[in-house]
PLY file of the C-alpha trace (Angstrom):
ply
format ascii 1.0
element vertex 174
property float x
property float y
property float z
element edge 173
property int vertex1
property int vertex2
end_header
10.54 1.26 27.95
7.40 0.04 26.66
9.43 -1.30 23.32
12.26 -2.95 25.58
9.47 -4.48 27.59
7.67 -5.97 24.61
10.81 -7.24 23.16
11.60 -8.86 26.33
14.06 -7.41 28.31
16.60 -4.40 28.53
18.87 -5.51 25.86
19.58 -4.29 22.68
16.15 -3.30 21.73
16.50 -3.64 17.63
18.83 -6.52 17.89
16.39 -8.31 20.28
13.26 -7.38 17.84
15.30 -8.58 14.83
16.06 -11.95 16.54
12.17 -12.61 17.62
10.99 -11.15 14.02
13.47 -13.81 12.69
11.95 -16.29 14.88
8.53 -15.85 14.35
9.27 -15.84 10.87
11.05 -19.28 11.01
7.57 -20.52 12.39
5.39 -19.59 9.68
5.07 -20.68 6.25
4.83 -17.98 3.49
1.87 -17.51 1.67
1.97 -17.92 -2.15
-0.95 -15.74 -2.51
-3.31 -14.15 0.02
-7.01 -12.44 -0.59
-7.52 -9.70 1.59
-11.01 -9.37 3.09
-12.04 -7.17 5.78
-11.99 -10.05 7.70
-8.62 -11.04 8.31
-7.65 -14.85 9.52
-7.17 -15.35 13.26
-3.70 -16.89 12.96
-0.53 -14.96 12.10
-0.09 -14.54 7.67
3.55 -14.08 6.43
3.20 -12.06 3.39
6.39 -11.86 1.48
8.15 -10.31 -2.02
6.85 -13.78 -3.32
3.11 -13.45 -2.08
0.59 -12.56 -4.29
-2.02 -10.25 -2.74
-5.19 -9.68 -4.45
-7.74 -6.60 -3.60
-11.20 -6.81 -4.76
-14.36 -5.77 -3.50
-12.22 -3.77 -0.82
-11.38 -0.58 0.48
-8.08 0.36 2.42
-6.06 3.10 3.50
-3.16 4.58 1.61
-0.81 3.73 4.19
-1.61 -0.01 4.14
-1.59 0.10 0.07
1.71 1.70 0.13
3.19 -0.90 2.20
1.53 -3.94 0.23
2.66 -2.38 -3.31
6.37 -2.11 -2.05
6.66 -5.53 -0.01
4.40 -7.97 -2.30
3.37 -9.02 -5.31
-0.23 -6.95 -5.75
-3.34 -7.67 -8.11
-6.40 -5.85 -8.24
-9.49 -7.10 -8.96
-13.01 -5.19 -9.16
-14.10 -2.63 -7.56
-11.14 -1.86 -5.34
-10.40 1.66 -3.67
-7.60 3.46 -1.79
-8.83 5.96 0.98
-7.33 8.67 3.78
-5.94 7.04 6.61
-7.50 7.73 9.69
-5.70 6.73 13.14
-8.75 5.53 14.90
-10.51 3.35 12.18
-9.90 0.01 10.55
-7.53 0.39 7.53
-9.84 -1.99 5.87
-13.16 -2.37 4.65
-15.80 -3.84 2.45
-15.75 -2.07 -0.97
-18.86 0.21 -0.86
-19.19 1.82 2.71
-18.85 5.20 1.17
-16.28 6.54 3.21
-14.83 8.48 0.44
-12.56 10.24 2.99
-9.70 11.70 0.81
-6.68 10.99 0.29
-3.11 12.87 0.31
-1.47 10.84 -2.10
2.26 11.35 -1.41
5.78 10.52 -1.60
9.55 12.34 -2.07
11.55 9.14 -2.37
12.14 6.53 -5.47
10.14 3.58 -5.01
11.84 0.64 -6.82
11.52 -2.84 -8.04
8.42 -4.48 -6.78
6.25 -1.39 -6.74
6.96 -0.17 -10.05
6.69 -3.92 -11.48
3.22 -3.68 -9.39
2.01 -0.42 -10.96
2.79 -1.68 -14.41
0.84 -4.59 -13.65
-2.43 -3.05 -13.17
-5.41 -2.36 -15.28
-6.02 1.42 -16.50
-9.24 3.42 -14.08
-8.58 -0.01 -11.49
-8.26 2.17 -8.21
-10.82 4.03 -6.94
-10.16 7.50 -4.74
-10.96 10.81 -4.00
-8.09 13.05 -3.83
-7.15 15.87 -1.74
-3.51 16.62 -2.08
-1.32 14.83 -4.68
2.50 15.12 -4.32
4.57 13.06 -6.43
8.21 13.94 -6.30
11.09 12.24 -8.15
9.46 8.72 -7.28
8.03 6.29 -9.79
4.72 6.59 -8.32
3.98 9.24 -10.96
3.45 6.23 -12.95
0.46 4.88 -10.82
-1.74 8.16 -12.49
-3.23 6.24 -15.24
-4.31 3.55 -12.85
-6.35 5.76 -10.67
-10.27 6.20 -11.20
-10.52 9.19 -9.62
-14.21 10.24 -8.47
-16.27 12.65 -10.38
-16.81 15.02 -7.49
-13.33 15.70 -6.66
-11.48 18.93 -6.04
-7.76 18.68 -6.15
-6.43 20.95 -3.45
-2.66 20.71 -4.46
-1.35 18.65 -7.49
2.50 18.53 -7.53
4.44 16.38 -9.92
8.23 15.97 -10.74
10.40 13.03 -12.34
14.29 13.36 -12.63
14.12 9.78 -14.28
12.40 8.49 -17.68
11.32 5.48 -15.83
9.44 7.32 -13.56
6.98 8.61 -15.97
7.18 6.08 -18.44
3.78 4.98 -17.77
2.60 8.54 -18.40
4.17 9.17 -21.21
2.52 6.19 -23.21
0 1
1 2
2 3
3 4
4 5
5 6
6 7
7 8
8 9
9 10
10 11
11 12
12 13
13 14
14 15
15 16
16 17
17 18
18 19
19 20
20 21
21 22
22 23
23 24
24 25
25 26
26 27
27 28
28 29
29 30
30 31
31 32
32 33
33 34
34 35
35 36
36 37
37 38
38 39
39 40
40 41
41 42
42 43
43 44
44 45
45 46
46 47
47 48
48 49
49 50
50 51
51 52
52 53
53 54
54 55
55 56
56 57
57 58
58 59
59 60
60 61
61 62
62 63
63 64
64 65
65 66
66 67
67 68
68 69
69 70
70 71
71 72
72 73
73 74
74 75
75 76
76 77
77 78
78 79
79 80
80 81
81 82
82 83
83 84
84 85
85 86
86 87
87 88
88 89
89 90
90 91
91 92
92 93
93 94
94 95
95 96
96 97
97 98
98 99
99 100
100 101
101 102
102 103
103 104
104 105
105 106
106 107
107 108
108 109
109 110
110 111
111 112
112 113
113 114
114 115
115 116
116 117
117 118
118 119
119 120
120 121
121 122
122 123
123 124
124 125
125 126
126 127
127 128
128 129
129 130
130 131
131 132
132 133
133 134
134 135
135 136
136 137
137 138
138 139
139 140
140 141
141 142
142 143
143 144
144 145
145 146
146 147
147 148
148 149
149 150
150 151
151 152
152 153
153 154
154 155
155 156
156 157
157 158
158 159
159 160
160 161
161 162
162 163
163 164
164 165
165 166
166 167
167 168
168 169
169 170
170 171
171 172
172 173
């Protein structure tokens, strides 16, 4: 019911939502590039698969990282890290705020296209993190392993990797 109210009525919820999103997207101009910082702009910004999002001097939750990885073109600059997602905290922080919240990095479905291209472009050891669990089964995300800069005191509680496609592990096998 709350969703229908937010969408503006009692009609077909998903259809109405799509119409509202289409109308909003038509009003916004897609950004060619976007520097993600802790201080977000006050106005709405349209990020697309053509937008290059730069992540540097920032720490973001793994949930936000995966959305950006799969939906935009990502470049990673200096001092970037991912952290565990916390429901009641900001998912974007200035780098060096010493949160060190352990990440449970997990995906059990194939990621394709843009996400794999983004991972391929990243420099080795460019993503700081502290792991709790790592569960990457049948996904191209295994290729992200050489890109991670794991904190030296990190103790991984679980490590689970599997791949059925050569492309899913190509970066690791180099």
